[in-house]
VOBA-1610 file (N, C-alpha, C; in pm, whole numbers, padded with zeros to 5 digits, always signed):
BEGIN
Met+00083-00120+00000Met+00000+00000+00000Met+00087+00126+00000Asn+00199+00121+00074Asn+00289+00236+00074Asn+00351+00259-00064Thr+00385+00150-00132Thr+00444+00163-00266Thr+00343+00222-00364Leu+00217+00181-00351Leu+00113+00234-00438Leu+00095+00384-00414Phe+00098+00423-00287Phe+00087+00565-00254Phe+00206+00642-00310His+00324+00582-00300His+00445+00647-00350His+00440+00664-00501Ile+00388+00562-00571Ile+00377+00569-00718Ile+00277+00678-00757Ser+00162+00680-00691Ser+00061+00782-00724Ser+00112+00921-00689His+00189+00931-00581His+00244+01061-00541His+00346+01110-00644Ser+00428+01019-00696Ser+00528+01057-00797Ser+00459+01096-00927Ile+00351+01026-00962Ile+00275+01060-01083Ile+00212+01199-01066Phe+00156+01225-00948Phe+00097+01355-00921Phe+00202+01465-00926Asn+00321+01436-00872Asn+00431+01532-00874Asn+00473+01565-01017Ser+00487+01463-01101Ser+00527+01486-01240Ser+00419+01562-01315Leu+00292+01531-01287Leu+00182+01603-01350Leu+00182+01749-01307Phe+00210+01773-01179Phe+00213+01910-01127Phe+00325+01989-01193His+00442+01928-01209His+00554+01997-01273His+00525+02021-01421Phe+00458+01926-01485Phe+00420+01945-01625Phe+00321+02059-01637His+00225+02065-01546His+00125+02172-01547His+00192+02307-01525Phe+00291+02311-01436Phe+00362+02436-01407Phe+00439+02483-01530Ser+00506+02390-01599Ser+00582+02428-01719Ser+00487+02472-01829Tyr+00371+02404-01841Tyr+00271+02442-01939Tyr+00218+02581-01909His+00198+02611-01781His+00150+02742-01739His+00252+02850-01773Ala+00381+02820-01752Ala+00487+02915-01784Ala+00494+02941-01934Ile+00477+02836-02014Ile+00477+02851-02160Ile+00357+02935-02203Leu+00242+02910-02141Leu+00121+02985-02174Leu+00138+03133-02140Ile+00200+03163-02025Ile+00224+03302-01986Ile+00318+03370-02086Ser+00422+03300-02131Ser+00515+03358-02227Ser+00446+03384-02361Ile+00354+03295-02401Ile+00279+03314-02526Ile+00187+03435-02512Ile+00121+03449-02395Ile+00032+03563-02372Ile+00112+03693-02371Lys+00229+03693-02308Lys+00315+03812-02308Lys+00358+03848-02450Leu+00393+03747-02529Leu+00432+03770-02668Leu+00314+03827-02746Tyr+00193+03772-02721Tyr+00073+03819-02790Tyr+00042+03963-02753Tyr+00053+03996-02624Tyr+00021+04131-02580Tyr+00129+04232-02619Ser+00250+04186-02654Ser+00353+04279-02701Ser+00318+04329-02842Phe+00237+04252-02915Phe+00195+04294-03050Phe+00058+04362-03050Thr-00021+04345-02945Thr-00158+04396-02946Thr-00175+04548-02942Pro-00084+04630-02883Pro-00109+04775-02883Pro-00140+04832-03020Ile-00080+04779-03126Ile-00110+04824-03262Ile-00255+04789-03296Asn-00296+04667-03262Asn-00431+04623-03294Asn-00536+04699-03213Thr-00509+04725-03087Thr-00607+04793-03003Thr-00627+04937-03048Thr-00520+05004-03089Thr-00534+05142-03137Thr-00610+05142-03269Trp-00588+05039-03351Trp-00658+05032-03480Trp-00807+05008-03459Thr-00844+04921-03364Thr-00986+04896-03337Thr-01050+05018-03272Arg-00972+05092-03192Arg-01025+05213-03131Arg-01062+05316-03237Thr-00977+05335-03336Thr-01006+05431-03443Thr-01123+05380-03527Asp-01133+05248-03545Asp-01241+05190-03623Asp-01375+05213-03555Thr-01381+05196-03423Thr-01506+05219-03351Thr-01537+05367-03341Arg-01432+05451-03345Arg-01455+05595-03340Arg-01519+05643-03471Ile-01483+05578-03583Ile-01541+05614-03713Ile-01687+05569-03717Gln-01714+05449-03669Gln-01851+05396-03673Gln-01896+05358-03532Pro-01938+05453-03449Pro-01979+05419-03312Pro-02115+05349-03307Lys-02204+05376-03403Lys-02338+05317-03400Lys-02337+05173-03449His-02251+05142-03546His-02250+05009-03607His-02128+04931-03561Thr-02124+04898-03433Thr-02009+04823-03381Thr-02012+04678-03430Ser-02133+04624-03452Ser-02142+04485-03498Ser-02102+04474-03645Leu-02117+04581-03721Leu-02081+04581-03862Leu-01938+04628-03884Ala-01865+04657-03777Ala-01728+04708-03790Ala-01635+04610-03862Pro-01639+04479-03835Pro-01549+04388-03906Pro-01573+04386-04057Ser-01700+04386-04100Ser-01730+04385-04243Ser-01688+04517-04307Ala-01705+04628-04235Ala-01665+04758-04287Ala-01513+04764-04302Ser-01440+04706-04208Ser-01294+04707-04217Ser-01248+04620-04334Ser-01321+04511-04363Ser-01283+04427-04477Ser-01313+04499-04607Asp-01418+04582-04610Asp-01448+04661-04729Asp-01342+04767-04751Asn-01289+04823-04643Asn-01185+04925-04656Asn-01054+04865-04706Ser-01031+04738-04682Ser-00905+04676-04723Ser-00902+04649-04873Lys-01019+04650-04938Lys-01023+04623-05084Lys-00959+04736-05163
//
């Protein structure tokens, strides 16, 4: 019974370390994503400023402007 507990504990430990490394990778990806977003946020801000009433139609309007 002690060996079974030890095996399950080691499995839980390895899973916890894997989860921690996955979390660190996810944080680095989010930081990388947010380092590029200021350009996108300012662009969407100007887009909503041009069309404040039609916020739902803003994506289609931006695609029309790209033509």
